[in-house]
Backbone bond lengths (Angstrom), bond angles and torsions (degrees), N, CA, C in turn:
res aa  C-N    CA-C-N  psi(-1)  N-CA   C-N-CA  omega(-1)  CA-C   N-CA-C  phi
1 M - - - 1.463 - - 1.504 109.86 -
2 F 1.316 114.88 155.48 1.539 120.19 177.20 1.516 108.16 -54.60
3 P 1.383 118.38 139.21 1.438 126.86 9.49 1.578 117.30 -92.11
4 V 1.397 112.46 1.50 1.438 115.21 179.42 1.493 112.82 -73.60
5 A 1.350 117.25 -42.02 1.444 122.50 173.70 1.488 112.61 -83.67
6 R 1.355 113.43 117.47 1.547 117.65 179.71 1.482 107.62 -136.16
7 P 1.360 118.32 87.35 1.450 119.83 178.39 1.502 116.01 -54.25
8 R 1.284 114.90 -26.06 1.500 116.99 179.31 1.507 113.96 -60.31
9 R 1.317 118.23 -19.79 1.454 120.08 178.18 1.535 111.23 -57.96
10 L 1.335 114.82 -30.55 1.489 119.54 -178.10 1.518 112.85 -86.19
11 R 1.363 114.58 4.83 1.463 117.00 -179.78 1.554 110.48 -119.43
12 R 1.361 114.91 4.95 1.452 118.81 -163.36 1.533 112.31 -69.32
13 T 1.271 120.54 -34.91 1.464 123.99 179.44 1.569 111.65 -128.14
14 A 1.296 117.75 161.52 1.463 118.90 174.30 1.480 114.06 -62.36
15 A 1.361 112.61 -35.79 1.522 116.86 -178.59 1.555 111.04 -65.78
16 I 1.328 114.46 -40.61 1.449 119.49 178.46 1.496 111.58 -66.53
17 R 1.307 115.46 -41.94 1.496 121.86 -178.47 1.567 107.79 -61.49
18 D 1.361 112.73 -39.29 1.493 117.83 -178.82 1.546 108.48 -67.36
19 L 1.329 117.97 -38.65 1.438 124.37 -175.35 1.522 111.73 -63.87
20 V 1.393 117.39 -37.86 1.469 119.22 -173.90 1.573 111.91 -106.06
21 R 1.302 116.61 7.82 1.460 119.60 -179.86 1.492 112.15 -58.01
22 E 1.287 117.94 129.27 1.491 125.29 -177.78 1.526 113.93 -79.62
23 T 1.312 114.68 -37.40 1.484 121.37 -175.31 1.464 109.57 -121.25
24 S 1.309 118.80 128.11 1.492 122.17 -178.23 1.536 107.56 -128.50
25 L 1.344 111.67 133.99 1.473 119.92 175.33 1.541 108.58 -89.14
26 D 1.298 117.79 147.00 1.445 125.58 172.99 1.492 111.98 -134.97
27 P 1.307 122.70 144.22 1.489 120.57 174.19 1.503 115.63 -53.47
28 K 1.350 116.52 -22.99 1.473 119.71 -177.84 1.511 109.91 -76.81
29 D 1.364 117.24 -9.38 1.470 120.77 173.60 1.504 115.06 -72.47
30 F 1.352 116.44 -19.76 1.488 119.14 -165.60 1.519 114.48 -101.94
31 I 1.337 111.20 145.03 1.502 119.49 168.31 1.491 105.84 -120.21
32 Y 1.270 115.32 129.05 1.497 125.76 -174.79 1.518 111.11 -96.40
33 P 1.308 116.29 115.99 1.511 121.53 -178.37 1.557 107.40 -80.72
34 L 1.348 112.91 135.83 1.480 120.77 -178.95 1.512 108.85 -136.68
35 F 1.351 118.88 149.27 1.440 126.26 -178.71 1.546 108.73 -116.46
36 V 1.306 111.58 122.21 1.471 117.83 -169.32 1.527 109.12 -121.49
37 R 1.347 115.51 141.79 1.465 121.71 176.73 1.533 110.56 -143.85
38 H 1.287 115.46 162.63 1.497 118.67 174.85 1.511 111.30 -64.14
39 G 1.309 116.55 169.61 1.413 121.72 -179.22 1.468 115.42 115.62
40 K 1.346 118.70 -172.84 1.408 120.67 178.43 1.525 108.18 -144.48
41 G 1.334 114.41 138.90 1.440 119.74 178.71 1.521 112.93 67.94
42 V 1.335 118.35 19.85 1.516 122.35 174.85 1.471 112.11 -84.49
43 R 1.294 116.79 120.49 1.461 125.10 170.89 1.538 106.34 -145.24
44 T 1.345 114.84 85.18 1.445 120.86 -174.96 1.519 109.60 -107.50
45 E 1.307 120.07 121.62 1.409 124.40 -176.87 1.536 110.00 -66.33
46 I 1.280 117.91 141.64 1.490 124.61 175.41 1.487 107.95 -84.95
47 T 1.285 117.18 118.33 1.509 121.80 -168.89 1.536 111.06 -56.46
48 S 1.312 116.31 -43.64 1.432 118.97 -172.46 1.535 113.34 -92.15
49 M 1.384 115.54 4.83 1.466 120.74 179.42 1.542 106.24 -136.08
50 P 1.315 118.98 72.72 1.511 120.02 -178.84 1.503 114.07 -54.76
51 G 1.318 115.03 132.20 1.441 120.43 -176.74 1.476 115.36 93.32
52 N 1.353 116.86 0.37 1.532 124.09 177.22 1.531 108.26 -120.04
53 Y 1.295 114.56 151.01 1.477 118.67 -165.43 1.564 110.29 -143.82
54 H 1.345 114.79 149.98 1.436 122.14 160.46 1.527 105.46 -79.62
55 L 1.314 117.18 127.02 1.416 124.88 -173.40 1.544 113.76 -120.66
56 S 1.258 117.36 130.33 1.466 116.97 165.67 1.594 108.07 -75.97
57 I 1.272 116.71 169.16 1.403 119.82 -168.64 1.563 111.54 -66.37
58 D 1.311 116.50 -36.21 1.494 118.91 176.63 1.513 111.76 -61.87
59 M 1.345 116.04 -41.89 1.447 125.44 175.98 1.503 111.30 -65.97
60 L 1.325 115.27 -38.73 1.468 119.27 178.34 1.523 110.87 -62.30
61 V 1.274 114.67 -42.76 1.467 118.76 -179.97 1.590 110.60 -57.75
62 E 1.300 114.06 -43.70 1.466 119.78 176.35 1.521 111.59 -62.59
63 E 1.299 117.24 -45.78 1.468 119.71 -177.58 1.564 112.30 -67.13
64 V 1.304 114.69 -35.02 1.466 117.38 178.57 1.512 109.98 -73.73
65 G 1.314 116.03 -36.12 1.495 119.21 174.62 1.544 111.68 -59.56
66 A 1.314 116.32 -41.31 1.474 121.62 -179.50 1.586 108.23 -68.77
67 A 1.343 116.64 -41.87 1.471 120.84 -179.37 1.515 107.80 -63.24
68 R 1.320 119.97 -42.07 1.455 120.39 -179.62 1.511 111.35 -63.94
69 D 1.384 117.66 -36.75 1.447 120.42 174.82 1.536 109.83 -63.73
70 D 1.343 120.26 -28.81 1.391 122.14 178.43 1.500 113.27 -78.93
71 G 1.370 115.71 -14.62 1.492 120.14 178.34 1.478 114.83 110.35
72 V 1.319 117.92 8.52 1.517 122.53 178.38 1.505 107.12 -84.07
73 C 1.268 111.65 132.07 1.505 121.27 -174.40 1.485 115.81 -106.66
74 A 1.374 117.90 -12.13 1.436 121.04 -173.68 1.535 110.28 -145.41
75 V 1.317 114.30 146.33 1.497 119.62 177.08 1.561 107.11 -134.72
76 I 1.334 114.27 154.32 1.434 122.38 169.29 1.458 110.66 -119.11
77 L 1.273 117.25 134.68 1.493 123.03 -173.72 1.467 112.93 -107.66
78 F 1.361 117.06 132.06 1.409 125.42 173.52 1.547 107.73 -115.24
79 G 1.311 117.68 132.77 1.467 120.50 -174.61 1.532 112.57 -102.50
80 L 1.337 115.52 144.51 1.471 124.86 168.62 1.507 109.14 -110.22
81 P 1.271 115.86 111.99 1.528 117.01 -172.71 1.524 112.82 -77.89
82 E 1.353 110.16 164.42 1.544 115.38 176.10 1.526 109.19 -79.16
83 K 1.258 118.93 -29.45 1.504 122.83 174.48 1.510 109.85 -141.44
84 K 1.345 113.22 157.22 1.425 120.92 177.80 1.529 108.97 -121.56
85 D 1.350 118.70 150.34 1.433 120.90 172.15 1.508 108.71 -144.04
86 E 1.347 117.24 -175.05 1.436 122.56 -175.71 1.499 115.93 -62.87
87 T 1.379 115.58 -30.96 1.446 117.45 -178.61 1.488 114.42 -105.07
88 G 1.350 117.07 -4.75 1.491 118.39 178.51 1.512 111.24 75.97
89 S 1.334 120.15 39.34 1.481 123.31 -168.83 1.504 112.22 -61.56
90 E 1.335 117.62 -30.34 1.448 118.77 -177.19 1.583 111.72 -65.70
91 A 1.285 116.01 -14.46 1.506 118.76 178.41 1.534 111.19 -62.55
92 W 1.372 119.36 -27.21 1.429 119.15 -179.46 1.553 113.15 -115.37
93 D 1.328 112.11 17.26 1.508 118.73 175.89 1.511 109.08 -77.42
94 D 1.345 118.43 120.65 1.427 119.41 -179.73 1.501 117.13 -62.12
95 E 1.380 115.53 -15.05 1.467 121.84 -178.17 1.537 111.71 -104.80
96 A 1.393 114.52 10.68 1.512 118.05 179.39 1.549 107.47 -72.85
97 A 1.359 112.42 171.71 1.439 120.24 -173.46 1.552 111.79 -60.74
98 V 1.300 120.32 -46.73 1.436 122.31 179.62 1.516 111.74 -60.27
99 Q 1.313 118.35 -49.04 1.488 122.27 -175.94 1.530 107.17 -63.79
100 T 1.335 119.22 -44.83 1.420 122.49 -179.63 1.601 108.82 -62.21
101 A 1.344 115.11 -42.22 1.435 118.86 -179.28 1.485 113.47 -62.79
102 V 1.426 114.77 -40.13 1.459 120.42 -179.82 1.561 109.63 -59.53
103 R 1.340 114.51 -51.92 1.417 118.79 -178.79 1.590 112.01 -58.02
104 T 1.289 116.11 -39.66 1.438 121.42 -179.32 1.563 109.68 -66.51
105 L 1.298 116.35 -48.53 1.442 120.65 -176.46 1.464 113.51 -67.43
106 K 1.331 118.78 -36.42 1.469 122.35 177.77 1.549 110.15 -68.64
107 K 1.288 117.41 -31.10 1.455 120.55 176.79 1.531 111.38 -73.68
108 E 1.334 115.32 -45.44 1.498 121.86 179.89 1.526 112.42 -69.27
109 Y 1.292 117.77 -40.47 1.497 121.56 -172.19 1.553 106.66 -136.09
110 P 1.326 116.76 77.01 1.491 121.46 -175.93 1.540 111.40 -53.22
111 G 1.312 122.45 -32.06 1.462 123.85 -173.13 1.528 112.55 -87.19
112 L 1.378 115.78 -4.20 1.445 117.59 178.60 1.471 112.33 -71.66
113 I 1.356 116.08 137.91 1.489 120.75 170.13 1.508 108.05 -81.28
114 V 1.352 115.29 120.11 1.485 120.31 178.60 1.515 109.08 -110.08
115 V 1.274 115.95 117.87 1.450 124.77 175.63 1.482 110.19 -106.55
116 T 1.320 118.72 143.21 1.526 119.54 179.27 1.515 107.04 -125.38
117 D 1.309 114.60 135.56 1.490 122.30 170.80 1.467 107.58 -71.58
118 V 1.386 115.22 128.49 1.482 119.40 177.13 1.566 107.12 -110.20
119 C 1.318 118.71 105.31 1.449 122.19 178.17 1.571 104.22 -161.82
120 L 1.308 111.39 167.86 1.488 116.25 -178.82 1.554 112.27 -108.25
121 C 1.398 117.32 -10.78 1.455 117.51 -170.49 1.466 113.34 -61.90
122 E 1.347 120.66 -30.28 1.546 119.86 178.00 1.524 110.48 -72.62
123 Y 1.323 116.37 -19.07 1.472 121.15 -168.93 1.560 114.12 -104.89
124 T 1.323 115.42 -19.81 1.488 119.15 -177.31 1.528 109.98 -84.86
125 S 1.301 114.34 148.41 1.545 118.80 179.27 1.547 109.36 -73.16
126 H 1.355 118.83 -17.48 1.461 122.13 -178.28 1.508 110.65 -97.25
127 G 1.361 118.35 -15.56 1.484 117.55 175.09 1.498 113.58 87.51
128 H 1.374 119.42 -1.31 1.429 118.03 177.56 1.512 111.02 -93.88
129 C 1.356 117.11 166.70 1.454 124.55 -170.21 1.554 114.70 -83.01
130 G 1.305 118.81 10.16 1.466 120.81 -177.29 1.512 111.29 -163.66
131 V 1.342 114.51 -169.53 1.418 124.91 178.18 1.528 110.17 -74.07
132 I 1.259 117.22 134.23 1.480 122.30 -177.98 1.549 104.42 -95.00
133 E 1.364 110.66 132.73 1.411 121.10 177.01 1.555 108.34 -148.48
134 D 1.275 119.25 126.90 1.415 125.41 -179.72 1.542 111.50 53.53
135 G 1.345 116.65 42.85 1.414 122.54 176.42 1.493 117.72 77.99
136 G 1.358 115.52 3.06 1.498 118.96 -179.02 1.522 111.49 -138.30
137 V 1.260 117.87 173.58 1.467 120.68 178.73 1.562 110.30 -83.64
138 A 1.365 113.58 123.46 1.447 120.31 -178.46 1.493 109.42 -84.18
139 N 1.300 117.58 105.49 1.459 124.42 -173.11 1.483 112.09 -55.40
140 D 1.311 116.63 -58.11 1.509 118.11 -172.28 1.535 115.40 -67.40
141 K 1.336 115.33 -32.48 1.471 118.46 178.66 1.523 112.30 -72.58
142 T 1.375 115.04 -18.06 1.437 117.40 -179.87 1.504 114.83 -85.94
143 L 1.358 116.87 -16.89 1.473 119.94 -175.38 1.499 113.39 -60.53
144 E 1.327 117.39 -48.24 1.399 120.85 -179.27 1.511 113.43 -59.62
145 L 1.292 117.17 -34.55 1.450 122.12 -177.18 1.575 110.45 -70.30
146 L 1.329 111.33 -42.09 1.448 115.52 176.15 1.534 112.17 -67.03
147 A 1.309 118.80 -34.82 1.456 121.44 177.67 1.516 109.99 -68.07
148 R 1.261 115.31 -38.01 1.532 119.41 -179.76 1.489 107.17 -63.50
149 A 1.331 119.53 -44.43 1.464 124.00 179.49 1.508 109.74 -59.76
150 A 1.340 116.80 -46.59 1.493 120.27 -179.52 1.543 110.63 -60.88
151 V 1.223 115.38 -42.96 1.499 118.85 178.01 1.486 113.78 -61.40
152 S 1.383 114.50 -41.84 1.485 120.02 176.08 1.500 110.60 -60.41
153 H 1.335 118.86 -40.54 1.451 121.33 -178.49 1.600 109.86 -68.95
154 A 1.363 112.32 -39.50 1.515 113.82 178.58 1.554 110.46 -66.76
155 R 1.309 114.06 -36.32 1.485 116.85 177.79 1.508 112.49 -62.09
156 A 1.280 116.90 -30.93 1.455 124.49 179.90 1.540 111.39 -75.43
157 G 1.337 114.61 -23.12 1.452 119.42 177.96 1.548 116.87 119.26
158 A 1.377 113.67 12.55 1.462 116.46 176.61 1.531 115.93 -59.83
159 D 1.258 116.29 135.31 1.480 118.14 178.65 1.530 112.00 -79.36
160 I 1.333 115.55 -35.42 1.474 124.64 -176.23 1.505 107.73 -137.32
161 V 1.360 113.38 134.24 1.464 118.37 171.43 1.573 107.78 -111.38
162 A 1.325 113.95 140.47 1.480 119.17 -172.63 1.441 112.45 -128.08
163 P 1.394 117.13 91.80 1.455 118.75 179.66 1.520 111.49 -69.94
164 S 1.351 118.86 132.56 1.439 125.76 -172.04 1.557 114.45 -121.00
165 D 1.331 115.03 4.99 1.468 122.15 -165.81 1.538 111.24 -80.97
166 M 1.273 120.29 -27.59 1.486 127.99 -177.97 1.554 111.03 66.49
167 M 1.331 117.74 33.92 1.439 121.72 165.58 1.537 109.95 -79.48
168 D 1.359 113.59 141.84 1.503 116.70 178.08 1.524 108.36 -67.78
169 G 1.329 117.81 134.60 1.468 119.74 172.57 1.486 115.12 87.92
170 R 1.368 118.06 1.86 1.499 116.41 -172.16 1.494 111.87 -76.74
171 V 1.314 119.12 -24.72 1.483 118.33 177.00 1.509 111.26 -66.85
172 E 1.329 115.14 -45.56 1.431 118.65 178.46 1.549 112.18 -62.75
173 A 1.333 119.18 -41.12 1.466 120.29 178.36 1.512 109.71 -66.44
174 I 1.323 121.17 -38.46 1.435 122.92 179.50 1.538 110.95 -67.64
175 R 1.330 115.28 -46.11 1.488 119.31 178.97 1.538 112.00 -59.00
176 S 1.353 114.44 -42.42 1.466 119.57 178.26 1.509 112.49 -61.92
177 Y 1.334 116.87 -48.81 1.446 120.33 178.84 1.550 112.67 -65.32
178 L 1.324 116.96 -39.95 1.500 118.31 176.73 1.554 110.26 -62.28
179 D 1.272 117.08 -46.00 1.512 119.09 -178.70 1.498 110.02 -65.06
180 E 1.314 119.48 -45.34 1.467 123.36 -177.61 1.571 109.31 -64.23
181 S 1.361 115.68 -28.29 1.488 117.10 -178.76 1.487 111.93 -93.16
182 G 1.341 120.95 9.33 1.426 119.84 177.61 1.453 116.02 89.25
183 F 1.374 117.28 14.48 1.441 117.67 -179.10 1.524 111.68 -119.82
184 S 1.320 113.21 51.68 1.531 117.17 -178.65 1.486 112.74 -69.25
185 E 1.435 117.06 -17.33 1.458 117.71 179.40 1.507 113.63 -84.89
186 V 1.311 117.41 -7.52 1.450 119.39 -178.73 1.545 109.11 -74.75
187 T 1.379 117.14 133.05 1.446 124.29 -173.71 1.561 107.47 -85.65
188 I 1.349 114.56 147.23 1.451 120.45 171.29 1.499 112.02 -113.04
189 L 1.321 114.50 117.69 1.425 123.77 174.59 1.572 107.25 -100.30
190 S 1.288 119.59 101.38 1.395 125.25 -175.23 1.538 113.70 -83.90
191 Y 1.247 118.23 127.71 1.525 121.04 166.27 1.539 102.81 -75.60
192 A 1.412 113.90 82.87 1.401 119.66 -169.19 1.553 113.63 -76.99
193 A 1.372 112.59 -43.44 1.415 121.01 -178.66 1.566 107.62 -119.23
194 K 1.330 116.83 83.94 1.432 126.97 -173.68 1.593 106.32 -108.90
195 Y 1.306 115.54 114.21 1.452 120.02 -173.64 1.554 109.56 -95.68
196 A 1.346 112.16 152.33 1.490 123.57 178.11 1.495 104.89 -75.60
197 S 1.325 117.66 79.79 1.519 120.96 -167.58 1.518 110.16 -101.73
198 A 1.366 114.77 152.84 1.436 122.20 169.86 1.509 112.15 -76.52
199 F 1.320 118.37 -8.75 1.501 120.43 -173.15 1.522 112.04 -87.18
200 Y 1.334 118.83 8.08 1.461 119.76 178.93 1.504 113.57 -92.03
201 G 1.303 118.98 -3.47 1.470 122.62 -173.27 1.524 113.63 -46.33
202 P 1.311 119.55 -57.15 1.460 119.51 -175.45 1.555 112.90 -62.91
203 F 1.322 116.05 -32.80 1.478 120.43 176.59 1.556 109.95 -60.50
204 R 1.290 115.06 -41.17 1.457 116.40 -176.23 1.536 111.52 -64.17
205 E 1.327 115.15 -33.11 1.482 117.68 170.11 1.491 109.54 -64.31
206 A 1.359 119.80 -44.75 1.467 125.28 -172.82 1.448 108.06 -67.13
207 A 1.322 123.41 -40.46 1.415 126.39 -173.65 1.528 111.60 -97.88
208 E 1.374 115.48 -2.96 1.462 120.22 179.26 1.559 110.42 54.40
209 S 1.375 112.62 46.50 1.498 117.61 -168.56 1.523 112.97 -123.81
210 A 1.336 118.70 16.94 1.442 118.23 -177.99 1.558 110.43 -62.00
211 P 1.364 121.39 138.35 1.399 120.94 176.84 1.503 112.57 -63.29
212 Q 1.302 115.67 140.37 1.492 119.74 178.91 1.525 114.78 -80.69
213 F 1.320 114.98 -14.75 1.424 119.45 174.39 1.600 108.34 -151.78
214 G 1.323 117.84 151.97 1.460 119.99 178.78 1.510 115.73 59.61
215 D 1.247 117.59 -152.60 1.460 124.55 175.87 1.538 111.14 -145.25
216 R 1.353 117.73 -168.26 1.442 122.61 -174.88 1.521 112.39 -107.32
217 R 1.338 116.14 14.36 1.486 118.49 -173.17 1.577 111.19 -69.94
218 A 1.345 117.55 -17.99 1.465 120.20 178.71 1.505 113.79 -72.94
219 Y 1.324 114.56 -13.83 1.520 116.37 -179.48 1.563 113.25 -133.53
220 Q 1.339 118.03 -25.89 1.460 118.95 169.28 1.546 109.90 -82.67
221 M 1.312 116.17 160.55 1.458 121.28 -168.73 1.550 112.67 -78.72
222 D 1.339 114.86 151.15 1.404 125.60 175.08 1.540 109.95 -67.72
223 P 1.335 123.72 118.95 1.414 121.94 -179.39 1.520 117.14 -55.93
224 A 1.348 115.12 -17.37 1.480 119.26 179.38 1.513 113.31 -79.50
225 N 1.340 118.49 -8.74 1.466 119.68 -171.07 1.514 113.47 -107.19
226 A 1.338 115.59 125.90 1.463 121.76 173.88 1.526 114.68 -110.03
227 D 1.363 114.50 -38.87 1.490 114.36 172.13 1.495 114.33 -57.95
228 E 1.347 116.23 -36.82 1.437 120.07 -178.76 1.577 110.66 -61.48
229 A 1.352 115.53 -32.41 1.440 118.92 178.75 1.527 113.66 -61.47
230 L 1.324 113.92 -34.77 1.505 116.71 176.72 1.454 109.68 -70.33
231 V 1.318 121.05 -32.74 1.487 119.80 177.58 1.533 108.83 -69.65
232 E 1.264 118.95 -43.23 1.447 124.15 179.76 1.523 109.91 -57.19
233 V 1.349 113.52 -53.24 1.482 118.98 -177.95 1.567 111.44 -61.09
234 G 1.338 114.37 -44.93 1.423 117.47 179.05 1.556 113.73 -58.01
235 L 1.308 113.36 -41.45 1.531 119.14 -179.79 1.567 107.15 -62.95
236 D 1.362 118.31 -44.71 1.420 120.17 -176.80 1.478 112.01 -67.20
237 I 1.297 120.06 -34.50 1.437 122.41 176.03 1.525 110.42 -66.11
238 E 1.358 116.68 -40.81 1.502 119.01 -179.53 1.525 108.27 -68.22
239 E 1.308 119.19 -29.24 1.450 121.65 -176.82 1.630 112.05 -80.72
240 G 1.280 112.42 -14.24 1.517 117.05 174.67 1.554 115.89 122.36
241 A 1.333 118.66 12.29 1.444 120.05 175.92 1.508 109.68 -66.83
242 D 1.361 115.01 133.63 1.479 120.51 176.65 1.549 114.29 -88.96
243 I 1.349 111.14 -33.08 1.482 118.84 177.63 1.505 105.67 -132.06
244 V 1.329 115.52 143.57 1.503 117.65 179.87 1.523 108.72 -122.89
245 M 1.299 117.22 146.14 1.436 124.01 -174.32 1.520 113.96 -119.93
246 V 1.292 113.80 143.50 1.508 121.74 170.40 1.563 103.11 -109.34
247 K 1.358 111.75 133.66 1.472 118.38 178.37 1.512 109.27 -145.38
248 P 1.354 118.44 131.36 1.430 131.13 -4.22 1.530 111.65 -70.10
249 A 1.322 114.97 -174.86 1.515 120.33 -176.10 1.512 110.51 -101.06
250 L 1.318 119.69 -59.07 1.469 120.50 -163.69 1.464 113.95 -66.64
251 A 1.328 119.21 -36.10 1.456 120.66 178.92 1.501 113.89 -82.84
252 Y 1.305 115.53 1.18 1.524 123.81 -174.89 1.485 112.34 -135.97
253 L 1.322 117.07 36.07 1.462 121.02 175.22 1.484 112.06 -64.80
254 D 1.346 117.59 -34.76 1.458 119.93 175.88 1.488 112.32 -62.45
255 V 1.380 117.87 -35.80 1.435 120.97 176.51 1.509 113.62 -67.14
256 I 1.354 115.53 -42.49 1.409 119.79 175.89 1.505 111.26 -55.20
257 R 1.320 116.22 -48.08 1.447 120.65 178.54 1.509 112.71 -56.78
258 R 1.325 115.55 -49.25 1.476 120.38 -175.50 1.535 112.18 -64.72
259 V 1.315 114.77 -35.89 1.486 121.20 179.03 1.541 108.92 -64.79
260 K 1.327 113.48 -44.85 1.499 118.01 -172.80 1.529 106.90 -70.85
261 E 1.347 118.51 -41.33 1.443 119.97 -176.52 1.549 111.80 -72.69
262 T 1.330 115.63 -29.67 1.446 117.86 -177.60 1.548 113.93 -81.26
263 Y 1.311 117.35 -35.04 1.402 122.19 -169.40 1.589 114.51 -112.16
264 G 1.330 117.04 -33.56 1.401 120.65 175.93 1.531 114.49 70.30
265 V 1.320 118.57 10.25 1.444 122.44 177.32 1.516 108.86 -89.61
266 P 1.381 116.67 165.08 1.470 116.59 175.30 1.563 111.22 -58.71
267 V 1.377 112.69 130.63 1.427 120.05 -176.01 1.542 108.29 -118.51
268 A 1.360 115.05 129.61 1.474 121.13 171.94 1.454 109.05 -106.79
269 A 1.294 116.48 156.19 1.456 126.64 175.37 1.489 109.72 -135.49
270 Y 1.365 117.81 136.29 1.428 122.64 179.26 1.508 111.33 -99.59
271 N 1.295 117.27 112.15 1.493 124.43 172.27 1.540 105.29 -80.64
272 V 1.325 115.87 90.68 1.433 123.16 -161.28 1.557 112.89 -77.56
273 S 1.281 114.32 173.90 1.429 124.26 -171.12 1.552 111.85 -58.92
274 G 1.298 117.35 -42.03 1.470 119.37 179.24 1.553 113.37 -68.58
275 E 1.327 116.56 -31.08 1.437 120.57 176.19 1.538 107.63 -69.92
276 Y 1.304 117.74 -45.24 1.492 121.49 176.50 1.503 112.02 -58.97
277 S 1.338 115.68 -49.07 1.483 118.01 -171.78 1.545 110.62 -71.25
278 M 1.317 117.18 -32.96 1.541 118.42 174.52 1.526 110.37 -60.28
279 L 1.309 116.18 -46.27 1.473 119.44 179.91 1.565 109.42 -62.49
280 M 1.327 116.55 -46.40 1.449 117.52 -178.57 1.517 113.04 -64.49
281 A 1.312 116.25 -36.67 1.470 118.73 178.00 1.519 109.98 -64.67
282 A 1.293 120.53 -39.66 1.443 122.70 178.21 1.530 110.79 -68.22
283 V 1.345 115.96 -36.34 1.460 119.55 174.84 1.481 113.64 -61.62
284 E 1.372 117.03 -45.65 1.421 123.81 176.55 1.471 114.68 -57.79
285 R 1.336 117.67 -31.84 1.486 123.18 177.34 1.518 115.24 -85.80
286 G 1.389 113.19 -3.40 1.431 118.29 179.88 1.536 113.43 74.33
287 W 1.315 115.64 21.66 1.468 120.96 -177.91 1.558 113.20 -84.13
288 I 1.310 113.98 -29.68 1.488 116.87 178.87 1.496 110.29 -137.88
289 E 1.344 118.53 163.13 1.462 122.63 -179.91 1.510 106.14 -86.62
290 R 1.261 115.49 128.15 1.498 120.26 -171.42 1.534 113.22 -61.38
291 E 1.351 114.30 -56.27 1.488 116.34 -170.73 1.512 111.01 -68.41
292 R 1.350 120.89 -39.21 1.383 124.67 -176.37 1.532 107.66 -68.36
293 A 1.355 116.74 -45.78 1.455 116.76 -177.04 1.487 112.35 -65.66
294 M 1.402 116.69 -40.07 1.427 119.13 176.11 1.534 117.01 -56.95
295 L 1.321 112.29 -48.01 1.464 119.46 -177.66 1.522 108.10 -70.13
296 E 1.353 119.44 -31.85 1.475 120.12 178.72 1.502 110.92 -68.08
297 V 1.365 117.20 -39.98 1.479 122.33 174.23 1.523 111.73 -60.14
298 L 1.285 117.89 -49.01 1.385 123.37 -177.71 1.545 112.16 -65.09
299 T 1.360 115.82 -40.73 1.460 119.12 176.55 1.553 111.53 -64.67
300 A 1.289 116.90 -37.46 1.477 119.66 177.36 1.466 112.86 -61.37
301 I 1.387 116.85 -39.00 1.453 119.62 179.57 1.545 109.37 -69.33
302 K 1.317 116.71 -41.00 1.470 121.27 179.73 1.597 109.39 -67.41
303 R 1.293 116.44 -39.45 1.399 119.95 179.91 1.563 114.64 -67.99
304 A 1.336 114.45 -28.03 1.468 120.06 176.39 1.543 113.02 -67.30
305 G 1.371 112.56 -25.12 1.455 116.21 177.30 1.531 114.12 135.13
306 A 1.316 117.93 1.56 1.521 118.72 -176.11 1.558 105.68 -79.30
307 D 1.316 110.94 132.08 1.469 119.86 172.96 1.517 110.49 -84.58
308 I 1.300 118.20 -28.40 1.484 125.51 -173.52 1.496 107.43 -130.31
309 I 1.326 119.81 137.62 1.397 123.52 -179.07 1.600 108.08 -126.86
310 L 1.303 117.21 117.36 1.432 119.17 171.44 1.519 106.72 -89.57
311 T 1.362 113.56 121.19 1.452 118.52 -171.95 1.547 111.68 -151.84
312 Y 1.294 112.14 143.23 1.493 120.26 179.68 1.586 108.28 -80.07
313 H 1.329 114.38 -6.13 1.509 119.56 176.72 1.509 110.40 -89.10
314 A 1.301 120.21 0.99 1.467 125.40 -167.06 1.474 111.54 -50.06
315 R 1.376 118.71 -48.78 1.463 118.94 -174.03 1.544 110.88 -66.34
316 E 1.359 112.75 -50.49 1.512 119.09 -175.10 1.562 107.15 -59.44
317 A 1.347 116.34 -49.70 1.401 119.57 -175.21 1.575 112.44 -62.41
318 A 1.340 114.50 -41.09 1.502 117.87 176.42 1.463 112.51 -62.89
319 R 1.306 120.20 -36.94 1.463 119.85 176.34 1.510 111.32 -63.35
320 L 1.338 117.26 -40.41 1.469 120.27 -177.91 1.527 111.36 -70.92
321 L 1.267 117.33 -25.50 1.488 122.69 -174.33 1.539 111.75 -89.73
322 R 1.299 118.48 -18.25 1.442 119.81 -175.66 1.519 111.29 -68.03
């Protein structure tokens, strides 16, 4: 007790604070989300996500090269198709933007970890994550399509496939298709606890994936539920997920902690577009200090239990941490 106990002794200098710091960020913690489309010389800024772009593959190669120079070791790719249809058939087209980008990146940067988002919402004309039947998404009819997309990504050279659709049973379907196709070594990072969040708005502009009717609350999780997240994560682990994700991150730090403590598997968290854009908007208005706020957010996610953080801040944070 005071005056013998003085916790401030451990805060007195920067060197001492570094010595006793409980949570440390590292550039290897980050996965950098990128949006790829066909074309050449395309680098179009996303209005609601300043500093992020729609990139053609040649521009993607440049961006990834710069990110690697900053210390980023992993990227996740989201594709913008040339055409959309009711089933999202370009999602499993071997010549689509994501598959072509994977082949190119693995050739240019063999040591890069390439993750691919596996979903249909970017590719369907209606903007939902699966096949529409009787006005809703037909869970079981969607599974094969997701599995076909995952195999196409694996065939292109993806190291990790990341299903984000929230269909029941999709991890098992993808694992079975991958194994039967000779890709048993490909990792599955499952969006296991993905909430029906208001923080996805800027992403829907970026991925051009806003639903054309209704919303996704019939298949994404209710933000009020935390016990349910443990059920979802447990099922995905049983079905073959190697890494599980909580999305979004900041409003669900408690869920990240519970998942990590319950299962002890590698846990990812997605610092989503709305979280990024809110911070950037406050920075632009001079309300908060950019670098400190960014690192505080990322540290909070890591402190909650995330081993991996998907974040649009990846490049800037990596530079600061090197």
